[in-house]
All heavy atoms as TSV, in Angstrom:
chain	resi	resn	atom	element	x	y	z
A	1	ASP	N	N	0.844	-1.181	-0.007
A	1	ASP	CA	C	0.001	-0.006	-0.004
A	1	ASP	C	C	0.874	1.242	0.004
A	1	ASP	O	O	1.789	1.367	0.817
A	1	ASP	CB	C	-0.865	0.035	1.232
A	1	ASP	CG	C	-2.083	-0.884	1.145
A	1	ASP	OD1	O	-2.567	-1.113	0.005
A	1	ASP	OD2	O	-2.518	-1.366	2.182
A	2	PRO	N	N	0.573	2.166	-0.893
A	2	PRO	CA	C	1.331	3.420	-0.858
A	2	PRO	C	C	0.855	4.292	0.310
A	2	PRO	O	O	-0.248	4.126	0.782
A	2	PRO	CB	C	0.968	4.072	-2.204
A	2	PRO	CG	C	-0.376	3.515	-2.509
A	2	PRO	CD	C	-0.400	2.126	-1.946
A	3	PRO	N	N	1.657	5.232	0.725
A	3	PRO	CA	C	1.117	6.195	1.691
A	3	PRO	C	C	0.149	7.105	0.948
A	3	PRO	O	O	0.499	7.755	-0.018
A	3	PRO	CB	C	2.347	6.966	2.185
A	3	PRO	CG	C	3.415	6.679	1.174
A	3	PRO	CD	C	3.074	5.419	0.481
A	4	TYR	N	N	-1.113	7.095	1.375
A	4	TYR	CA	C	-2.143	7.882	0.697
A	4	TYR	C	C	-2.092	9.338	1.115
A	4	TYR	O	O	-1.533	9.685	2.143
A	4	TYR	CB	C	-3.515	7.317	0.982
A	4	TYR	CG	C	-3.751	5.940	0.424
A	4	TYR	CD1	C	-4.312	4.942	1.174
A	4	TYR	CD2	C	-3.423	5.641	-0.905
A	4	TYR	CE1	C	-4.555	3.678	0.658
A	4	TYR	CE2	C	-3.662	4.389	-1.429
A	4	TYR	CZ	C	-4.225	3.435	-0.649
A	4	TYR	OH	O	-4.462	2.174	-1.170
A	5	GLY	N	N	-2.703	10.192	0.299
A	5	GLY	CA	C	-2.859	11.598	0.654
A	5	GLY	C	C	-1.630	12.462	0.406
A	5	GLY	O	O	-1.576	13.591	0.812
A	6	ARG	N	N	-0.647	11.936	-0.313
A	6	ARG	CA	C	0.591	12.711	-0.579
A	6	ARG	C	C	0.786	12.987	-2.048
A	6	ARG	O	O	1.795	13.591	-2.437
A	6	ARG	CB	C	1.812	11.967	-0.046
A	6	ARG	CG	C	1.770	11.803	1.460
A	6	ARG	CD	C	3.057	11.166	1.933
A	6	ARG	NE	N	2.989	10.916	3.361
A	6	ARG	CZ	C	3.859	10.228	4.015
A	6	ARG	NH1	N	4.909	9.718	3.392
A	6	ARG	NH2	N	3.722	10.049	5.313
A	7	GLY	N	N	-0.113	12.520	-2.918
A	7	GLY	CA	C	0.002	12.787	-4.339
A	7	GLY	C	C	1.136	12.030	-4.992
A	7	GLY	O	O	1.633	12.448	-6.048
A	8	LEU	N	N	1.550	10.907	-4.404
A	8	LEU	CA	C	2.718	10.168	-4.943
A	8	LEU	C	C	2.426	9.537	-6.290
A	8	LEU	O	O	3.296	9.502	-7.147
A	8	LEU	CB	C	3.185	9.124	-3.928
A	8	LEU	CG	C	3.724	9.660	-2.627
A	8	LEU	CD1	C	4.089	8.517	-1.681
A	8	LEU	CD2	C	4.934	10.525	-2.875
A	9	LEU	N	N	1.216	9.014	-6.497
A	9	LEU	CA	C	0.906	8.395	-7.763
A	9	LEU	C	C	0.904	9.451	-8.884
A	9	LEU	O	O	1.483	9.239	-9.939
A	9	LEU	CB	C	-0.420	7.647	-7.731
A	9	LEU	CG	C	-0.832	6.953	-9.024
A	9	LEU	CD1	C	0.242	5.959	-9.479
A	9	LEU	CD2	C	-2.164	6.256	-8.861
A	10	ASP	N	N	0.283	10.576	-8.622
A	10	ASP	CA	C	0.251	11.671	-9.586
A	10	ASP	C	C	1.656	12.095	-9.962
A	10	ASP	O	O	2.006	12.199	-11.177
A	10	ASP	CB	C	-0.544	12.833	-9.001
A	10	ASP	CG	C	-0.690	13.991	-9.966
A	10	ASP	OD1	O	-1.358	13.822	-11.005
A	10	ASP	OD2	O	-0.124	15.056	-9.658
A	11	ALA	N	N	2.517	12.313	-8.971
A	11	ALA	CA	C	3.889	12.752	-9.226
A	11	ALA	C	C	4.691	11.668	-9.956
A	11	ALA	O	O	5.476	11.966	-10.866
A	11	ALA	CB	C	4.576	13.100	-7.911
A	12	THR	N	N	4.485	10.419	-9.588
A	12	THR	CA	C	5.222	9.316	-10.238
A	12	THR	C	C	4.839	9.164	-11.690
A	12	THR	O	O	5.683	8.988	-12.557
A	12	THR	CB	C	4.965	7.995	-9.476
A	12	THR	OG1	O	5.401	8.145	-8.125
A	12	THR	CG2	C	5.693	6.830	-10.131
A	13	LEU	N	N	3.551	9.249	-11.988
A	13	LEU	CA	C	3.085	9.144	-13.384
A	13	LEU	C	C	3.617	10.315	-14.220
A	13	LEU	O	O	4.013	10.133	-15.372
A	13	LEU	CB	C	1.567	9.061	-13.442
A	13	LEU	CG	C	0.960	7.792	-12.869
A	13	LEU	CD1	C	-0.557	7.932	-12.779
A	13	LEU	CD2	C	1.352	6.591	-13.694
A	14	ALA	N	N	3.651	11.498	-13.657
A	14	ALA	CA	C	4.170	12.664	-14.372
A	14	ALA	C	C	5.665	12.450	-14.665
A	14	ALA	O	O	6.125	12.754	-15.773
A	14	ALA	CB	C	3.939	13.932	-13.536
A	15	GLU	N	N	6.402	11.964	-13.701
A	15	GLU	CA	C	7.829	11.678	-13.895
A	15	GLU	C	C	8.059	10.597	-14.958
A	15	GLU	O	O	8.932	10.725	-15.808
A	15	GLU	CB	C	8.508	11.297	-12.601
A	15	GLU	CG	C	8.684	12.427	-11.632
A	15	GLU	CD	C	9.715	13.430	-12.082
A	15	GLU	OE1	O	10.723	13.050	-12.713
A	15	GLU	OE2	O	9.488	14.626	-11.832
A	16	LEU	N	N	7.285	9.498	-14.881
A	16	LEU	CA	C	7.408	8.434	-15.869
A	16	LEU	C	C	7.127	8.936	-17.283
A	16	LEU	O	O	7.814	8.579	-18.228
A	16	LEU	CB	C	6.453	7.308	-15.544
A	16	LEU	CG	C	6.943	6.227	-14.610
A	16	LEU	CD1	C	5.806	5.265	-14.277
A	16	LEU	CD2	C	8.133	5.490	-15.156
A	17	ALA	N	N	6.103	9.767	-17.386
A	17	ALA	CA	C	5.716	10.298	-18.712
A	17	ALA	C	C	6.811	11.203	-19.303
A	17	ALA	O	O	6.925	11.321	-20.503
A	17	ALA	CB	C	4.404	11.058	-18.624
A	18	ALA	N	N	7.602	11.816	-18.431
A	18	ALA	CA	C	8.654	12.715	-18.883
A	18	ALA	C	C	9.952	11.995	-19.284
A	18	ALA	O	O	10.897	12.620	-19.746
A	18	ALA	CB	C	8.957	13.733	-17.787
A	19	THR	N	N	9.982	10.654	-19.082
A	19	THR	CA	C	11.170	9.893	-19.414
A	19	THR	C	C	10.917	9.045	-20.662
A	19	THR	O	O	9.813	9.001	-21.175
A	19	THR	CB	C	11.548	8.928	-18.260
A	19	THR	OG1	O	10.575	7.881	-18.169
A	19	THR	CG2	C	11.660	9.666	-16.922
A	20	SER	N	N	11.929	8.330	-21.088
A	20	SER	CA	C	11.800	7.409	-22.195
A	20	SER	C	C	11.896	5.961	-21.712
A	20	SER	O	O	12.282	5.074	-22.456
A	20	SER	CB	C	12.858	7.695	-23.275
A	20	SER	OG	O	14.147	7.551	-22.707
A	21	LEU	N	N	11.555	5.720	-20.440
A	21	LEU	CA	C	11.661	4.395	-19.870
A	21	LEU	C	C	10.614	3.414	-20.393
A	21	LEU	O	O	10.846	2.202	-20.446
A	21	LEU	CB	C	11.517	4.452	-18.343
A	21	LEU	CG	C	12.635	5.143	-17.585
A	21	LEU	CD1	C	12.271	5.268	-16.112
A	21	LEU	CD2	C	13.918	4.334	-17.731
A	22	LEU	N	N	9.462	3.910	-20.797
A	22	LEU	CA	C	8.372	3.050	-21.197
A	22	LEU	C	C	8.192	3.031	-22.715
A	22	LEU	O	O	8.212	4.053	-23.350
A	22	LEU	CB	C	7.076	3.535	-20.550
A	22	LEU	CG	C	7.092	3.603	-19.017
A	22	LEU	CD1	C	5.811	4.241	-18.512
A	22	LEU	CD2	C	7.241	2.211	-18.435
A	23	ARG	N	N	7.998	1.830	-23.234
A	23	ARG	CA	C	7.765	1.651	-24.678
A	23	ARG	C	C	6.282	1.793	-24.969
A	23	ARG	O	O	5.444	1.587	-24.095
A	23	ARG	CB	C	8.257	0.276	-25.115
A	23	ARG	CG	C	9.706	0.107	-24.967
A	23	ARG	CD	C	10.087	-1.275	-25.358
A	23	ARG	NE	N	11.361	-1.222	-26.068
A	23	ARG	CZ	C	11.846	-2.185	-26.801
A	23	ARG	NH1	N	11.158	-3.307	-26.955
A	23	ARG	NH2	N	12.976	-2.083	-27.391
A	24	PRO	N	N	5.930	2.067	-26.240
A	24	PRO	CA	C	4.495	2.086	-26.609
A	24	PRO	C	C	3.832	0.758	-26.244
A	24	PRO	O	O	4.411	-0.317	-26.372
A	24	PRO	CB	C	4.536	2.276	-28.119
A	24	PRO	CG	C	5.833	3.003	-28.374
A	24	PRO	CD	C	6.797	2.443	-27.363
A	25	HIS	N	N	2.619	0.877	-25.732
A	25	HIS	CA	C	1.768	-0.234	-25.314
A	25	HIS	C	C	2.192	-0.861	-23.993
A	25	HIS	O	O	1.594	-1.860	-23.575
A	25	HIS	CB	C	1.669	-1.312	-26.403
A	25	HIS	CG	C	1.273	-0.759	-27.736
A	25	HIS	ND1	N	0.015	-0.276	-27.974
A	25	HIS	CD2	C	1.971	-0.582	-28.874
A	25	HIS	CE1	C	-0.067	0.167	-29.216
A	25	HIS	NE2	N	1.109	0.005	-29.760
A	26	ALA	N	N	3.182	-0.268	-23.281
A	26	ALA	CA	C	3.522	-0.747	-21.943
A	26	ALA	C	C	2.364	-0.374	-20.991
A	26	ALA	O	O	1.627	0.578	-21.237
A	26	ALA	CB	C	4.798	-0.112	-21.455
A	27	TRP	N	N	2.222	-1.134	-19.917
A	27	TRP	CA	C	1.183	-0.889	-18.933
A	27	TRP	C	C	1.802	-0.402	-17.617
A	27	TRP	O	O	2.846	-0.874	-17.210
A	27	TRP	CB	C	0.381	-2.160	-18.650
A	27	TRP	CG	C	-0.486	-2.566	-19.780
A	27	TRP	CD1	C	-0.134	-3.337	-20.849
A	27	TRP	CD2	C	-1.828	-2.180	-20.011
A	27	TRP	NE1	N	-1.196	-3.474	-21.690
A	27	TRP	CE2	C	-2.248	-2.753	-21.207
A	27	TRP	CE3	C	-2.723	-1.360	-19.304
A	27	TRP	CZ2	C	-3.531	-2.569	-21.720
A	27	TRP	CZ3	C	-3.973	-1.187	-19.799
A	27	TRP	CH2	C	-4.370	-1.781	-20.991
A	28	VAL	N	N	1.093	0.517	-16.969
A	28	VAL	CA	C	1.482	0.994	-15.631
A	28	VAL	C	C	0.232	0.883	-14.778
A	28	VAL	O	O	-0.841	1.366	-15.151
A	28	VAL	CB	C	1.964	2.460	-15.650
A	28	VAL	CG1	C	2.252	2.979	-14.263
A	28	VAL	CG2	C	3.203	2.584	-16.551
A	29	VAL	N	N	0.356	0.243	-13.611
A	29	VAL	CA	C	-0.776	0.092	-12.685
A	29	VAL	C	C	-0.468	0.932	-11.448
A	29	VAL	O	O	0.615	0.874	-10.908
A	29	VAL	CB	C	-0.944	-1.391	-12.280
A	29	VAL	CG1	C	-2.094	-1.530	-11.282
A	29	VAL	CG2	C	-1.159	-2.282	-13.503
A	30	GLY	N	N	-1.440	1.695	-11.025
A	30	GLY	CA	C	-1.285	2.518	-9.841
A	30	GLY	C	C	-2.421	2.299	-8.860
A	30	GLY	O	O	-3.539	1.969	-9.238
A	31	GLU	N	N	-2.114	2.472	-7.588
A	31	GLU	CA	C	-3.107	2.343	-6.519
A	31	GLU	C	C	-3.164	3.648	-5.775
A	31	GLU	O	O	-2.110	4.255	-5.473
A	31	GLU	CB	C	-2.693	1.205	-5.569
A	31	GLU	CG	C	-3.633	1.005	-4.417
A	31	GLU	CD	C	-3.149	-0.074	-3.474
A	31	GLU	OE1	O	-2.307	-0.892	-3.833
A	31	GLU	OE2	O	-3.673	-0.094	-2.353
A	32	ARG	N	N	-4.360	4.094	-5.412
A	32	ARG	CA	C	-4.505	5.358	-4.715
A	32	ARG	C	C	-5.782	5.342	-3.879
A	32	ARG	O	O	-6.653	4.487	-4.096
A	32	ARG	CB	C	-4.506	6.532	-5.679
A	32	ARG	CG	C	-5.760	6.532	-6.549
A	32	ARG	CD	C	-5.748	7.648	-7.561
A	32	ARG	NE	N	-6.966	7.615	-8.359
A	32	ARG	CZ	C	-8.060	8.282	-8.087
A	32	ARG	NH1	N	-8.110	9.095	-7.060
A	32	ARG	NH2	N	-9.148	8.169	-8.854
A	33	HIS	N	N	-5.917	6.277	-2.977
A	33	HIS	CA	C	-7.162	6.514	-2.271
A	33	HIS	C	C	-8.088	7.230	-3.258
A	33	HIS	O	O	-7.619	8.070	-4.062
A	33	HIS	CB	C	-6.908	7.387	-1.034
A	33	HIS	CG	C	-8.120	7.514	-0.168
A	33	HIS	ND1	N	-9.116	8.435	-0.419
A	33	HIS	CD2	C	-8.494	6.844	0.932
A	33	HIS	CE1	C	-10.046	8.304	0.504
A	33	HIS	NE2	N	-9.702	7.337	1.340
A	34	VAL	N	N	-9.352	6.956	-3.225
A	34	VAL	CA	C	-10.288	7.527	-4.197
A	34	VAL	C	C	-10.339	9.067	-4.150
A	34	VAL	O	O	-10.713	9.710	-5.115
A	34	VAL	CB	C	-11.701	6.954	-4.084
A	34	VAL	CG1	C	-11.705	5.481	-4.409
A	34	VAL	CG2	C	-12.268	7.183	-2.695
A	35	ASP	N	N	-9.958	9.670	-3.018
A	35	ASP	CA	C	-9.977	11.129	-2.902
A	35	ASP	C	C	-8.705	11.788	-3.414
A	35	ASP	O	O	-8.652	13.002	-3.529
A	35	ASP	CB	C	-10.222	11.527	-1.443
A	35	ASP	CG	C	-11.609	11.147	-0.957
A	35	ASP	OD1	O	-12.527	11.013	-1.803
A	35	ASP	OD2	O	-11.772	10.993	0.247
A	36	ASP	N	N	-7.641	10.993	-3.651
A	36	ASP	CA	C	-6.401	11.564	-4.177
A	36	ASP	C	C	-6.615	11.973	-5.643
A	36	ASP	O	O	-7.153	11.201	-6.415
A	36	ASP	CB	C	-5.249	10.571	-4.096
A	36	ASP	CG	C	-4.759	10.320	-2.675
A	36	ASP	OD1	O	-5.146	11.090	-1.782
A	36	ASP	OD2	O	-4.022	9.354	-2.464
A	37	PRO	N	N	-6.179	13.169	-6.039
A	37	PRO	CA	C	-6.397	13.612	-7.412
A	37	PRO	C	C	-5.543	12.817	-8.403
A	37	PRO	O	O	-4.453	12.359	-8.074
A	37	PRO	CB	C	-5.956	15.082	-7.382
A	37	PRO	CG	C	-5.015	15.178	-6.217
A	37	PRO	CD	C	-5.486	14.148	-5.223
A	38	LEU	N	N	-6.097	12.659	-9.611
A	38	LEU	CA	C	-5.378	11.934	-10.649
A	38	LEU	C	C	-5.917	12.380	-11.987
A	38	LEU	O	O	-7.126	12.459	-12.196
A	38	LEU	CB	C	-5.586	10.412	-10.486
A	38	LEU	CG	C	-4.667	9.516	-11.295
A	38	LEU	CD1	C	-3.243	9.609	-10.791
A	38	LEU	CD2	C	-5.145	8.100	-11.241
A	39	ALA	N	N	-5.026	12.656	-12.940
A	39	ALA	CA	C	-5.430	13.036	-14.304
A	39	ALA	C	C	-5.704	11.783	-15.119
A	39	ALA	O	O	-5.339	10.689	-14.782
A	39	ALA	CB	C	-4.318	13.870	-14.944
A	40	CYS	N	N	-6.382	11.982	-16.254
A	40	CYS	CA	C	-6.670	10.869	-17.173
A	40	CYS	C	C	-5.517	10.593	-18.121
A	40	CYS	O	O	-5.485	9.559	-18.777
A	40	CYS	CB	C	-7.914	11.170	-17.971
A	40	CYS	SG	S	-9.414	11.086	-16.967
A	41	SER	N	N	-4.586	11.530	-18.207
A	41	SER	CA	C	-3.401	11.300	-19.038
A	41	SER	C	C	-2.219	12.069	-18.506
A	41	SER	O	O	-2.374	13.119	-17.871
A	41	SER	CB	C	-3.672	11.685	-20.497
A	41	SER	OG	O	-3.866	13.074	-20.622
A	42	TYR	N	N	-1.052	11.496	-18.762
A	42	TYR	CA	C	0.233	12.090	-18.411
A	42	TYR	C	C	1.120	11.889	-19.612
A	42	TYR	O	O	1.639	10.776	-19.824
A	42	TYR	CB	C	0.841	11.417	-17.185
A	42	TYR	CG	C	0.053	11.631	-15.925
A	42	TYR	CD1	C	-1.024	10.771	-15.610
A	42	TYR	CD2	C	0.339	12.662	-15.047
A	42	TYR	CE1	C	-1.769	10.971	-14.459
A	42	TYR	CE2	C	-0.392	12.852	-13.879
A	42	TYR	CZ	C	-1.438	12.008	-13.609
A	42	TYR	OH	O	-2.168	12.209	-12.474
A	43	GLY	N	N	1.249	12.877	-20.473
A	43	GLY	CA	C	2.011	12.697	-21.686
A	43	GLY	C	C	1.412	11.562	-22.488
A	43	GLY	O	O	0.201	11.576	-22.765
A	44	SER	N	N	2.191	10.570	-22.800
A	44	SER	CA	C	1.705	9.437	-23.590
A	44	SER	C	C	1.002	8.364	-22.734
A	44	SER	O	O	0.450	7.404	-23.256
A	44	SER	CB	C	2.855	8.787	-24.373
A	44	SER	OG	O	3.810	8.266	-23.484
A	45	LEU	N	N	1.035	8.511	-21.407
A	45	LEU	CA	C	0.318	7.588	-20.507
A	45	LEU	C	C	-1.158	7.960	-20.517
A	45	LEU	O	O	-1.540	9.052	-20.110
A	45	LEU	CB	C	0.869	7.651	-19.091
A	45	LEU	CG	C	2.153	6.957	-18.792
A	45	LEU	CD1	C	2.660	7.343	-17.414
A	45	LEU	CD2	C	1.979	5.455	-18.880
A	46	GLN	N	N	-1.989	7.011	-20.952
A	46	GLN	CA	C	-3.408	7.250	-21.027
A	46	GLN	C	C	-4.153	6.299	-20.107
A	46	GLN	O	O	-3.893	5.090	-20.123
A	46	GLN	CB	C	-3.908	7.013	-22.477
A	46	GLN	CG	C	-3.212	7.843	-23.507
A	46	GLN	CD	C	-3.541	9.314	-23.358
A	46	GLN	OE1	O	-4.700	9.682	-23.165
A	46	GLN	NE2	N	-2.536	10.151	-23.442
A	47	LEU	N	N	-5.059	6.840	-19.302
A	47	LEU	CA	C	-5.865	5.995	-18.427
A	47	LEU	C	C	-6.755	5.111	-19.276
A	47	LEU	O	O	-7.482	5.591	-20.154
A	47	LEU	CB	C	-6.715	6.870	-17.490
A	47	LEU	CG	C	-7.619	6.155	-16.513
A	47	LEU	CD1	C	-6.811	5.320	-15.526
A	47	LEU	CD2	C	-8.507	7.138	-15.780
A	48	THR	N	N	-6.747	3.792	-19.026
A	48	THR	CA	C	-7.578	2.880	-19.809
A	48	THR	C	C	-8.626	2.188	-18.953
A	48	THR	O	O	-9.706	1.882	-19.474
A	48	THR	CB	C	-6.724	1.796	-20.506
A	48	THR	OG1	O	-6.022	1.065	-19.529
A	48	THR	CG2	C	-5.756	2.424	-21.485
A	49	ARG	N	N	-8.342	1.955	-17.687
A	49	ARG	CA	C	-9.297	1.301	-16.817
A	49	ARG	C	C	-9.132	1.792	-15.402
A	49	ARG	O	O	-8.030	2.118	-14.970
A	49	ARG	CB	C	-9.100	-0.219	-16.806
A	49	ARG	CG	C	-9.528	-0.852	-18.091
A	49	ARG	CD	C	-9.732	-2.352	-17.928
A	49	ARG	NE	N	-10.262	-2.908	-19.158
A	49	ARG	CZ	C	-9.531	-3.358	-20.139
A	49	ARG	NH1	N	-8.210	-3.336	-20.081
A	49	ARG	NH2	N	-10.103	-3.852	-21.229
A	50	ARG	N	N	-10.262	1.815	-14.711
A	50	ARG	CA	C	-10.253	2.228	-13.300
A	50	ARG	C	C	-11.177	1.275	-12.538
A	50	ARG	O	O	-12.305	1.035	-12.980
A	50	ARG	CB	C	-10.745	3.673	-13.169
A	50	ARG	CG	C	-10.878	4.156	-11.743
A	50	ARG	CD	C	-11.348	5.602	-11.713
A	50	ARG	NE	N	-10.223	6.424	-12.114
A	50	ARG	CZ	C	-10.372	7.622	-12.694
A	50	ARG	NH1	N	-11.531	8.090	-12.966
A	50	ARG	NH2	N	-9.306	8.310	-13.000
A	51	ARG	N	N	-10.710	0.762	-11.440
A	51	ARG	CA	C	-11.514	-0.120	-10.596
A	51	ARG	C	C	-11.481	0.379	-9.176
A	51	ARG	O	O	-10.393	0.695	-8.664
A	51	ARG	CB	C	-11.017	-1.572	-10.642
A	51	ARG	CG	C	-11.073	-2.207	-12.012
A	51	ARG	CD	C	-12.545	-2.498	-12.368
A	51	ARG	NE	N	-12.594	-3.220	-13.630
A	51	ARG	CZ	C	-12.891	-2.660	-14.814
A	51	ARG	NH1	N	-13.151	-1.377	-14.882
A	51	ARG	NH2	N	-12.957	-3.386	-15.901
A	52	ARG	N	N	-12.628	0.416	-8.547
A	52	ARG	CA	C	-12.730	0.889	-7.169
A	52	ARG	C	C	-13.063	-0.267	-6.266
A	52	ARG	O	O	-13.934	-1.064	-6.553
A	52	ARG	CB	C	-13.798	1.981	-7.073
A	52	ARG	CG	C	-13.869	2.589	-5.712
A	52	ARG	CD	C	-14.789	3.748	-5.686
A	52	ARG	NE	N	-14.935	4.192	-4.305
A	52	ARG	CZ	C	-15.604	5.268	-3.950
A	52	ARG	NH1	N	-16.183	6.024	-4.840
A	52	ARG	NH2	N	-15.700	5.579	-2.690
A	53	TYR	N	N	-12.330	-0.340	-5.152
A	53	TYR	CA	C	-12.539	-1.348	-4.114
A	53	TYR	C	C	-12.639	-0.603	-2.786
A	53	TYR	O	O	-11.619	-0.283	-2.178
A	53	TYR	CB	C	-11.407	-2.354	-4.089
A	53	TYR	CG	C	-11.206	-3.031	-5.410
A	53	TYR	CD1	C	-10.278	-2.539	-6.343
A	53	TYR	CD2	C	-11.966	-4.144	-5.768
A	53	TYR	CE1	C	-10.132	-3.172	-7.581
A	53	TYR	CE2	C	-11.819	-4.758	-7.012
A	53	TYR	CZ	C	-10.898	-4.264	-7.897
A	53	TYR	OH	O	-10.745	-4.869	-9.135
A	54	GLY	N	N	-13.859	-0.290	-2.364
A	54	GLY	CA	C	-13.998	0.523	-1.167
A	54	GLY	C	C	-13.434	1.905	-1.390
A	54	GLY	O	O	-13.827	2.593	-2.330
A	55	LYS	N	N	-12.480	2.299	-0.569
A	55	LYS	CA	C	-11.855	3.617	-0.720
A	55	LYS	C	C	-10.531	3.547	-1.475
A	55	LYS	O	O	-9.804	4.522	-1.536
A	55	LYS	CB	C	-11.669	4.268	0.643
A	55	LYS	CG	C	-12.976	4.596	1.290
A	55	LYS	CD	C	-12.817	5.449	2.501
A	55	LYS	CE	C	-14.192	5.760	3.037
A	55	LYS	NZ	N	-14.188	6.951	3.861
A	56	THR	N	N	-10.255	2.384	-2.035
A	56	THR	CA	C	-9.040	2.204	-2.842
A	56	THR	C	C	-9.413	2.151	-4.311
A	56	THR	O	O	-10.388	1.523	-4.686
A	56	THR	CB	C	-8.312	0.884	-2.451
A	56	THR	OG1	O	-7.947	0.974	-1.087
A	56	THR	CG2	C	-7.094	0.633	-3.294
A	57	SER	N	N	-8.612	2.799	-5.137
A	57	SER	CA	C	-8.833	2.790	-6.575
A	57	SER	C	C	-7.569	2.281	-7.277
A	57	SER	O	O	-6.472	2.681	-6.917
A	57	SER	CB	C	-9.177	4.203	-7.070
A	57	SER	OG	O	-9.446	4.204	-8.448
A	58	LEU	N	N	-7.756	1.401	-8.218
A	58	LEU	CA	C	-6.669	0.932	-9.068
A	58	LEU	C	C	-6.835	1.513	-10.470
A	58	LEU	O	O	-7.937	1.469	-11.022
A	58	LEU	CB	C	-6.630	-0.610	-9.170
A	58	LEU	CG	C	-6.339	-1.368	-7.893
A	58	LEU	CD1	C	-6.432	-2.846	-8.139
A	58	LEU	CD2	C	-4.966	-1.017	-7.368
A	59	GLU	N	N	-5.762	2.078	-11.001
A	59	GLU	CA	C	-5.788	2.666	-12.327
A	59	GLU	C	C	-4.815	1.931	-13.234
A	59	GLU	O	O	-3.682	1.635	-12.824
A	59	GLU	CB	C	-5.411	4.153	-12.285
A	59	GLU	CG	C	-6.542	5.074	-12.023
A	59	GLU	CD	C	-7.000	5.077	-10.572
A	59	GLU	OE1	O	-6.247	4.741	-9.675
A	59	GLU	OE2	O	-8.161	5.415	-10.367
A	60	LEU	N	N	-5.258	1.647	-14.451
A	60	LEU	CA	C	-4.382	1.019	-15.447
A	60	LEU	C	C	-4.151	2.056	-16.550
A	60	LEU	O	O	-5.100	2.528	-17.166
A	60	LEU	CB	C	-5.070	-0.214	-16.023
A	60	LEU	CG	C	-5.282	-1.320	-14.991
A	60	LEU	CD1	C	-6.629	-1.968	-15.214
A	60	LEU	CD2	C	-4.174	-2.318	-15.115
A	61	PHE	N	N	-2.888	2.366	-16.749
A	61	PHE	CA	C	-2.468	3.296	-17.789
A	61	PHE	C	C	-1.721	2.529	-18.868
A	61	PHE	O	O	-1.001	1.582	-18.572
A	61	PHE	CB	C	-1.527	4.367	-17.224
A	61	PHE	CG	C	-2.221	5.412	-16.421
A	61	PHE	CD1	C	-2.517	5.185	-15.072
A	61	PHE	CD2	C	-2.588	6.628	-16.961
A	61	PHE	CE1	C	-3.147	6.132	-14.323
A	61	PHE	CE2	C	-3.235	7.586	-16.228
A	61	PHE	CZ	C	-3.489	7.338	-14.891
A	62	CYS	N	N	-1.910	2.923	-20.120
A	62	CYS	CA	C	-1.198	2.341	-21.237
A	62	CYS	C	C	-0.405	3.442	-21.928
A	62	CYS	O	O	-0.910	4.575	-22.059
A	62	CYS	CB	C	-2.165	1.704	-22.220
A	62	CYS	SG	S	-1.341	0.864	-23.592
A	63	VAL	N	N	0.789	3.146	-22.356
A	63	VAL	CA	C	1.582	4.103	-23.104
A	63	VAL	C	C	1.084	4.061	-24.547
A	63	VAL	O	O	1.244	3.058	-25.236
A	63	VAL	CB	C	3.093	3.764	-23.039
A	63	VAL	CG1	C	3.884	4.798	-23.853
A	63	VAL	CG2	C	3.557	3.757	-21.587
A	64	ALA	N	N	0.504	5.139	-24.984
A	64	ALA	CA	C	-0.055	5.222	-26.326
A	64	ALA	C	C	1.001	5.775	-27.292
A	64	ALA	O	O	1.880	6.541	-26.887
A	64	ALA	CB	C	-1.258	6.152	-26.343
A	65	GLU	N	N	0.932	5.306	-28.517
A	65	GLU	CA	C	1.742	5.927	-29.542
A	65	GLU	C	C	1.169	7.313	-29.791
A	65	GLU	O	O	0.028	7.584	-29.447
A	65	GLU	CB	C	1.741	5.079	-30.801
A	65	GLU	CG	C	2.451	3.743	-30.585
A	65	GLU	CD	C	2.594	2.928	-31.843
A	65	GLU	OE1	O	2.733	3.533	-32.924
A	65	GLU	OE2	O	2.587	1.707	-31.736
A	66	SER	N	N	1.910	8.200	-30.392
A	66	SER	CA	C	1.489	9.589	-30.489
A	66	SER	C	C	0.125	9.783	-31.143
A	66	SER	O	O	-0.601	10.668	-30.798
A	66	SER	CB	C	2.544	10.393	-31.259
A	66	SER	OG	O	2.715	9.846	-32.561
A	67	SER	N	N	-0.297	8.902	-32.062
A	67	SER	CA	C	-1.559	9.066	-32.726
A	67	SER	C	C	-2.710	8.295	-32.084
A	67	SER	O	O	-3.810	8.394	-32.517
A	67	SER	CB	C	-1.424	8.633	-34.207
A	67	SER	OG	O	-1.096	7.284	-34.266
A	68	GLU	N	N	-2.406	7.509	-31.032
A	68	GLU	CA	C	-3.421	6.677	-30.402
A	68	GLU	C	C	-4.108	7.413	-29.258
A	68	GLU	O	O	-3.508	8.188	-28.536
A	68	GLU	CB	C	-2.799	5.428	-29.792
A	68	GLU	CG	C	-2.416	4.377	-30.742
A	68	GLU	CD	C	-1.904	3.149	-30.035
A	68	GLU	OE1	O	-0.948	3.300	-29.247
A	68	GLU	OE2	O	-2.474	2.083	-30.214
A	69	ARG	N	N	-5.360	7.142	-29.082
A	69	ARG	CA	C	-6.112	7.570	-27.897
A	69	ARG	C	C	-6.839	6.330	-27.366
A	69	ARG	O	O	-7.380	5.563	-28.147
A	69	ARG	CB	C	-7.131	8.632	-28.226
A	69	ARG	CG	C	-6.529	9.921	-28.782
A	69	ARG	CD	C	-5.599	10.586	-27.842
A	69	ARG	NE	N	-6.297	11.281	-26.803
A	69	ARG	CZ	C	-5.719	11.913	-25.817
A	69	ARG	NH1	N	-4.424	11.956	-25.738
A	69	ARG	NH2	N	-6.415	12.515	-24.894
A	70	VAL	N	N	-6.865	6.144	-26.079
A	70	VAL	CA	C	-7.442	4.963	-25.489
A	70	VAL	C	C	-8.682	5.357	-24.684
A	70	VAL	O	O	-8.642	6.301	-23.902
A	70	VAL	CB	C	-6.400	4.244	-24.562
A	70	VAL	CG1	C	-6.987	2.980	-23.961
A	70	VAL	CG2	C	-5.137	3.947	-25.323
A	71	ALA	N	N	-9.799	4.633	-24.851
A	71	ALA	CA	C	-11.028	4.914	-24.131
A	71	ALA	C	C	-11.010	4.299	-22.735
A	71	ALA	O	O	-10.496	3.200	-22.557
A	71	ALA	CB	C	-12.217	4.359	-24.905
A	72	VAL	N	N	-11.529	5.020	-21.746
A	72	VAL	CA	C	-11.610	4.515	-20.385
A	72	VAL	C	C	-12.852	3.672	-20.258
A	72	VAL	O	O	-13.933	4.056	-20.702
A	72	VAL	CB	C	-11.666	5.682	-19.374
A	72	VAL	CG1	C	-11.863	5.185	-17.975
A	72	VAL	CG2	C	-10.420	6.536	-19.466
A	73	SER	N	N	-12.706	2.495	-19.636
A	73	SER	CA	C	-13.906	1.668	-19.389
A	73	SER	C	C	-13.974	1.266	-17.940
A	73	SER	O	O	-13.058	1.341	-17.194
A	73	SER	CB	C	-13.864	0.397	-20.242
A	73	SER	OG	O	-12.696	-0.355	-19.977
């Protein structure tokens, strides 16, 4: 479990998006408290799925190629 309420997932996704560590179509999974803010995209990282379990939310991001957009379900 991450320490909630500190914006760590948001900051980590922003940092990952600013690097070249991830290839197109790579997946990133994040866990957060449902009240912690989170964007739907960070550069090429696009939110594709969100699942809520009580007050915990899991987000699945996919690295899109520049012309791709991914729908959230």
